[in-house]
VOPA-542385 format. One line per field, with one value per residue: x, y, z of N, C-alpha, C in turn; residue number from 1. Coordinates in steps of 0.1 Angstrom, whole numbers. Each point is the difference from the previous one (the first is absolute). Layout:
BEGIN
n_xx = [X / ...]
n_yy = [Y / ...]
n_zz = [Z / ...]
ca_xx = [X / ...]
ca_yy = [Y / ...]
ca_zz = [Z / ...]
c_xx = [X / ...]
c_yy = [Y / ...]
c_zz = [Z / ...]
k = [NUM / ...]
// end
This chain:
BEGIN
n_xx = [8 / 8 / 8 / -2 / -2 / 6 / 10 / -4 / -4 / 11 / 1 / -3 / 7 / 10 / 4 / -1 / 10 / 7 / -4 / 4 / 7 / -3 / 1 / 9 / 2 / 3 / 3 / 10 / 2 / -3 / 5 / 5 / 0 / -9 / 11 / 4 / -5 / -8 / 2 / 3 / -11 / -7 / 4 / -7 / -11 / -2 / 9 / -3 / -10 / 8 / 0 / -13 / 0 / -11 / 5 / 11 / -4 / -2 / 11 / 7 / -8 / 5 / 12 / -3 / -7 / 9 / 7 / -5 / 2 / 14 / -2 / -7 / 6 / 7 / -4 / -7 / 11 / 4 / -12 / 6 / 11 / -3 / -5 / 3 / -10 / 4 / -8 / -9 / 2 / 4 / -11 / -4 / 7 / -2 / -14 / -2 / 5 / -8 / -8 / 4 / -2 / -11 / -1 / 5 / -9 / -11 / 5 / 4 / -12 / -6 / 5 / -4 / -14 / 4 / 5 / -12 / -3 / -6 / -2 / -3 / 9 / 9 / -5 / 2 / 11 / 5 / -6 / 7 / 11 / -3 / -4 / 9 / 1 / -4 / 8 / 9 / -1 / -1 / 11 / 4 / -3 / 4 / 7 / -11 / 0 / 10 / 3 / 1 / 12 / -1 / 6 / -8 / -11 / 7 / 2 / -12 / -3 / 8 / -1 / -11 / 4 / 6 / -7 / -7 / 8 / 2 / -17 / -1 / 10 / -10 / -11 / 7 / 5 / -15 / 0]
n_yy = [-12 / 1 / 7 / -11 / -3 / 9 / -2 / -11 / 3 / 7 / -8 / -10 / 13 / 2 / -13 / -5 / 10 / 1 / -15 / 4 / 4 / 17 / -12 / 5 / 6 / -7 / -7 / 8 / 0 / -13 / 5 / 8 / -11 / 0 / -6 / -2 / -10 / 9 / 9 / -11 / -7 / 10 / 7 / -7 / 0 / 10 / -1 / 12 / -7 / -10 / 10 / -7 / 12 / 5 / 14 / -8 / -3 / 13 / 8 / -11 / 4 / 12 / -6 / -4 / 15 / 2 / -13 / 4 / 16 / -1 / -10 / 7 / 11 / -9 / -10 / 11 / 4 / -11 / 1 / 14 / -6 / -2 / 9 / -9 / -6 / 4 / 7 / -3 / -14 / 3 / 7 / -9 / -9 / 8 / 7 / -14 / -4 / 10 / -3 / -15 / 2 / 7 / -9 / -4 / 9 / -4 / -15 / -4 / 4 / -11 / -5 / 8 / -1 / -14 / 0 / 5 / -12 / 0 / 0 / 13 / 2 / -3 / 2 / 10 / -2 / -2 / 14 / 8 / -7 / -5 / 11 / -2 / -9 / 9 / 8 / -14 / -5 / 12 / -4 / -10 / 11 / 9 / -6 / -1 / -4 / 12 / -11 / 3 / -5 / -8 / -3 / 7 / -4 / -10 / 1 / 0 / -13 / -10 / 3 / 0 / -11 / 2 / 5 / -9 / -7 / 3 / 4 / -13 / -5 / 8 / -7 / -11 / 0 / 4 / -6]
n_zz = [1 / -12 / -7 / -5 / 9 / 5 / -10 / 1 / 13 / -3 / -10 / 7 / 11 / -12 / -6 / 13 / 2 / -9 / 4 / 8 / -3 / 2 / 6 / 7 / -9 / -5 / 11 / 3 / -9 / -2 / 12 / -7 / -5 / -7 / -8 / 15 / 2 / -7 / 5 / 13 / -5 / -2 / 9 / 10 / -8 / 3 / -6 / -4 / 8 / -2 / -8 / 2 / 0 / 11 / -8 / 1 / 16 / 1 / -5 / 7 / 12 / -4 / 0 / 13 / 3 / -4 / 3 / 12 / 0 / -3 / 10 / 8 / -5 / 1 / 13 / 6 / -6 / 0 / 11 / -6 / -5 / 13 / 1 / -12 / 5 / 14 / -9 / 7 / -1 / -16 / 2 / 11 / -9 / -13 / 7 / 3 / -7 / -7 / 10 / 0 / -15 / 0 / 5 / -8 / -8 / 6 / 1 / -16 / 2 / 10 / -9 / -12 / 1 / 0 / -11 / -4 / 1 / -11 / 11 / 4 / -8 / 7 / 12 / -8 / -5 / 8 / 6 / -12 / 6 / 14 / -7 / -10 / 8 / 9 / -6 / 1 / 12 / 0 / -10 / 9 / 10 / -11 / -1 / 2 / -13 / 0 / 1 / 11 / -7 / 7 / -17 / -7 / 7 / 1 / -11 / 1 / 9 / -10 / -9 / 1 / 6 / -13 / -8 / 9 / -3 / -17 / 0 / 4 / -10 / -8 / 7 / 3 / -14 / 0 / 11]
ca_xx = [-7 / 10 / -3 / -5 / -13 / -2 / -4 / -9 / -8 / -3 / -7 / -14 / -10 / -4 / -13 / -15 / -6 / -4 / -11 / -11 / 0 / 2 / -12 / -8 / -6 / -13 / -12 / -4 / -8 / -11 / -10 / -9 / -10 / -14 / 0 / 13 / 4 / 1 / 9 / 12 / 6 / 0 / 11 / 14 / 1 / 7 / 14 / 3 / -8 / 11 / 7 / -9 / -8 / -11 / -2 / 2 / -8 / -13 / 1 / 0 / -11 / -6 / 3 / -9 / -12 / 4 / 1 / -11 / -8 / 4 / 0 / -17 / -3 / 7 / -6 / -13 / 2 / 3 / -11 / -9 / 2 / -11 / -14 / 1 / -14 / -7 / 4 / -3 / 12 / 8 / 1 / 0 / 11 / 9 / -2 / 6 / 16 / 4 / -1 / 10 / 14 / 1 / 7 / 14 / 5 / -2 / 8 / 12 / -1 / 5 / 13 / 6 / -5 / 3 / 16 / 1 / -7 / -13 / -9 / -13 / 1 / 3 / -13 / -13 / 4 / -3 / -16 / -3 / 5 / -9 / -11 / -4 / -7 / -15 / -6 / -1 / -10 / -11 / -4 / -7 / -14 / -7 / -1 / -4 / 5 / 14 / 2 / 15 / 7 / 6 / 14 / 1 / -4 / 12 / 10 / -5 / 3 / 14 / 5 / -5 / 7 / 11 / -2 / -5 / 14 / 9 / -5 / 6 / 13 / 2 / -4 / 11 / 9 / -3 / -2]
ca_yy = [13 / 10 / 12 / -4 / -5 / 13 / 7 / -8 / 6 / 13 / -1 / -7 / 7 / 12 / -7 / 0 / 17 / 4 / -5 / 1 / 17 / 4 / -3 / 11 / 14 / -7 / -2 / 13 / 7 / -9 / -1 / 13 / 0 / -10 / -11 / -3 / -11 / -1 / 9 / -2 / -13 / 7 / 7 / -9 / -8 / 11 / 0 / 12 / 6 / 4 / 11 / 14 / 5 / 0 / 2 / -11 / -12 / 6 / -2 / -15 / -2 / 4 / -8 / -14 / 2 / 3 / -13 / -7 / 4 / -6 / -15 / 2 / 9 / -8 / -12 / 5 / 1 / -14 / -5 / 4 / -11 / -11 / 4 / 8 / -2 / 4 / 13 / 6 / -4 / 3 / 14 / 1 / -3 / 12 / 11 / -6 / 2 / 15 / 3 / -6 / 7 / 12 / -1 / -3 / 14 / 10 / 0 / 7 / 16 / 2 / 0 / 11 / 6 / -5 / 9 / 14 / 2 / 7 / -15 / 1 / -2 / -16 / 0 / 1 / -9 / -15 / -4 / 0 / -13 / -7 / 3 / -1 / -14 / 2 / 5 / -9 / -2 / 9 / -1 / -12 / 1 / 3 / -11 / -9 / -15 / -6 / -4 / 5 / -13 / -4 / 2 / 17 / 6 / -1 / 10 / 14 / 4 / 2 / 16 / 6 / -2 / 3 / 17 / 5 / -5 / 12 / 9 / 0 / 4 / 11 / 5 / 0 / 10 / 14 / 5]
ca_zz = [1 / 0 / -4 / -12 / 4 / 4 / -14 / -4 / 7 / -6 / -15 / 2 / 7 / -8 / -11 / 6 / 0 / -16 / -5 / 13 / -1 / 16 / 5 / 7 / -9 / -9 / 12 / 9 / -11 / 0 / 7 / 0 / -9 / 2 / -8 / 3 / -11 / -13 / 1 / 0 / -12 / -15 / 5 / 0 / -12 / -8 / 3 / 0 / 14 / 13 / 0 / 0 / 13 / -1 / -10 / -11 / -2 / -3 / -14 / -5 / -3 / -12 / -11 / 2 / -8 / -11 / -7 / 2 / -10 / -17 / -4 / 0 / -13 / -11 / -1 / -5 / -16 / -6 / 0 / -13 / -11 / -4 / -1 / -10 / -9 / 10 / 2 / 15 / 9 / -4 / 4 / 13 / 3 / -3 / 12 / 14 / -4 / 2 / 11 / 7 / -6 / 4 / 12 / -4 / -5 / 13 / 8 / -3 / 1 / 12 / 4 / -3 / 15 / 9 / -1 / 5 / 13 / -2 / 8 / -5 / -14 / 0 / 6 / -10 / -10 / 7 / -1 / -11 / -10 / 5 / -1 / -14 / -3 / 0 / -14 / -7 / 9 / -4 / -12 / -1 / 6 / -8 / -11 / 8 / -5 / 2 / 15 / 2 / 2 / 16 / -3 / 0 / 15 / 6 / -3 / 4 / 13 / 7 / -9 / 12 / 10 / 2 / 2 / 12 / 7 / -1 / 6 / 13 / 0 / -5 / 15 / 7 / -5 / -1 / 14]
c_xx = [6 / -8 / -10 / -14 / -9 / -5 / -11 / -12 / -7 / -3 / -12 / -11 / 0 / -12 / -11 / -6 / -3 / -12 / -13 / -3 / 4 / -14 / -3 / -2 / -13 / -13 / -4 / -8 / -11 / -11 / -7 / -11 / -11 / 2 / 16 / 4 / 3 / 13 / 15 / 2 / 4 / 17 / 15 / 2 / 15 / 15 / 6 / -4 / 13 / 9 / -9 / -4 / -13 / -8 / 2 / -10 / -16 / 2 / -1 / -16 / -11 / 4 / -7 / -13 / 0 / -1 / -16 / -14 / 1 / -2 / -14 / -5 / 7 / -13 / -15 / 4 / 1 / -14 / -11 / 1 / -11 / -10 / -3 / -17 / -8 / 8 / -2 / 14 / 13 / 2 / 4 / 16 / 9 / 1 / 10 / 16 / 5 / -2 / 14 / 15 / 0 / 1 / 14 / 9 / 0 / 11 / 12 / 4 / 4 / 18 / 10 / -1 / 9 / 15 / 0 / -7 / -13 / -10 / -16 / -5 / 0 / -15 / -12 / 3 / -4 / -16 / -9 / 1 / -8 / -17 / -4 / -4 / -13 / -8 / -2 / -12 / -14 / -5 / -6 / -15 / -9 / -11 / -7 / 1 / 14 / 6 / 19 / 5 / 10 / 14 / 4 / -2 / 13 / 11 / -5 / 2 / 15 / 6 / -8 / 7 / 16 / -2 / 1 / 13 / 7 / -3 / 3 / 14 / 1 / -5 / 13 / 10 / -3 / -1 / 12]
c_yy = [12 / 13 / -2 / -2 / 14 / 8 / -7 / 3 / 16 / 1 / -5 / 10 / 11 / -4 / 2 / 13 / 0 / -7 / 5 / 16 / 1 / -4 / 8 / 11 / -8 / -2 / 13 / 8 / -5 / 2 / 13 / -3 / -9 / -13 / -7 / -14 / 3 / 11 / -7 / -12 / 11 / 5 / -15 / -9 / 11 / 0 / 12 / 6 / -3 / 13 / 14 / 6 / 2 / 4 / -9 / -10 / 2 / -3 / -14 / -4 / 7 / -6 / -15 / 4 / 4 / -11 / -5 / 6 / -1 / -11 / -2 / 4 / -9 / -9 / 7 / 2 / -11 / -5 / 6 / -9 / -13 / 6 / 13 / 3 / 9 / 19 / 7 / -6 / 6 / 17 / 2 / -6 / 5 / 9 / -2 / -2 / 11 / 4 / -2 / 8 / 15 / -4 / -4 / 15 / 8 / -3 / 1 / 18 / 4 / -3 / 14 / 10 / -4 / 6 / 13 / 1 / 7 / -11 / 5 / -5 / -17 / -6 / -2 / -10 / -14 / -3 / -2 / -15 / -6 / 2 / -6 / -14 / 3 / 4 / -15 / -7 / 5 / -3 / -13 / -1 / 8 / -12 / -14 / -14 / -2 / -2 / 8 / -11 / 0 / 4 / 17 / 1 / -5 / 9 / 17 / 3 / -1 / 16 / 9 / -2 / 2 / 17 / 4 / -4 / 15 / 11 / 1 / 5 / 14 / 12 / 3 / 9 / 14 / 2 / 1]
c_zz = [-2 / -8 / -14 / 10 / 5 / -12 / -7 / 8 / -2 / -12 / 3 / 5 / -8 / -8 / 6 / 2 / -12 / -3 / 10 / 1 / 18 / 6 / 11 / -3 / -7 / 10 / 4 / -14 / -3 / 10 / 0 / -14 / 1 / -3 / 5 / -8 / -14 / 1 / 2 / -7 / -13 / 3 / -1 / -13 / -12 / 6 / 4 / 12 / 8 / -1 / -1 / 12 / -4 / -14 / -11 / 1 / -6 / -18 / -5 / 0 / -11 / -12 / -2 / -4 / -15 / -7 / -2 / -11 / -13 / -1 / -4 / -12 / -12 / -1 / -8 / -14 / -2 / 0 / -9 / -8 / -1 / 4 / -13 / -5 / 10 / 3 / 12 / 9 / -3 / 2 / 14 / 4 / -4 / 9 / 10 / -6 / 1 / 12 / 9 / -4 / 10 / 18 / 0 / 2 / 14 / 10 / -2 / 1 / 16 / 1 / 2 / 15 / 13 / 3 / 6 / 16 / 1 / 6 / -7 / -15 / -1 / 3 / -10 / -13 / 8 / 2 / -12 / -6 / 9 / -5 / -14 / 0 / 2 / -12 / -9 / 5 / -5 / -15 / -2 / 7 / -10 / -11 / 14 / -3 / 3 / 14 / 3 / 4 / 11 / 3 / 3 / 13 / 9 / -5 / 3 / 14 / 4 / -4 / 15 / 12 / -1 / 1 / 14 / 8 / 0 / 7 / 18 / 3 / -1 / 11 / 9 / -2 / 2 / 13 / 2]
k = [1 / 2 / 3 / 4 / 5 / 6 / 7 / 8 / 9 / 10 / 11 / 12 / 13 / 14 / 15 / 16 / 17 / 18 / 19 / 20 / 21 / 22 / 23 / 24 / 25 / 26 / 27 / 28 / 29 / 30 / 31 / 32 / 33 / 34 / 35 / 36 / 37 / 38 / 39 / 40 / 41 / 42 / 43 / 44 / 45 / 46 / 47 / 48 / 49 / 50 / 51 / 52 / 53 / 54 / 55 / 56 / 57 / 58 / 59 / 60 / 61 / 62 / 63 / 64 / 65 / 66 / 67 / 68 / 69 / 70 / 71 / 72 / 73 / 74 / 75 / 76 / 77 / 78 / 79 / 80 / 81 / 82 / 83 / 84 / 85 / 86 / 87 / 88 / 89 / 90 / 91 / 92 / 93 / 94 / 95 / 96 / 97 / 98 / 99 / 100 / 101 / 102 / 103 / 104 / 105 / 106 / 107 / 108 / 109 / 110 / 111 / 112 / 113 / 114 / 115 / 116 / 117 / 118 / 119 / 120 / 121 / 122 / 123 / 124 / 125 / 126 / 127 / 128 / 129 / 130 / 131 / 132 / 133 / 134 / 135 / 136 / 137 / 138 / 139 / 140 / 141 / 142 / 143 / 144 / 145 / 146 / 147 / 148 / 149 / 150 / 151 / 152 / 153 / 154 / 155 / 156 / 157 / 158 / 159 / 160 / 161 / 162 / 163 / 164 / 165 / 166 / 167 / 168 / 169 / 170 / 171 / 172 / 173 / 174 / 175]
// end
């Protein structure tokens, strides 16, 4: 158990820190949010969280939200290909795809405001991103024969929860 064992222990410790992030800061930050488990699991899965401050953790969560919104927009666009004969469903799917794209854009807009520490504007963009899925859900409600897909409902809830996490972190940063 000479110097090589000591060096190996240091390397393993550093690797675990890089994989798990700064667990103390992540836990402290996530305790300020509405969805603690979502916050912790999302941040610990991102290797850049190890070197992030609280604002950096918020920006990581914004990235998680952007990925969710973009993936949902893409999924909805791909469903347009399978509904060639149903013009109403195509119209609603297109509207929903656009709304999720706007949600991703709103999240992207918050990144610049984070950099400038304009937390009121960050909050506004995150709130807008969380609200865009409502417009999709409402588009389905306008046509009683259309059923709101469970897969989209789950993604809607996911995006709203991610945005709630970001808002909790922003509240902590602004105080």
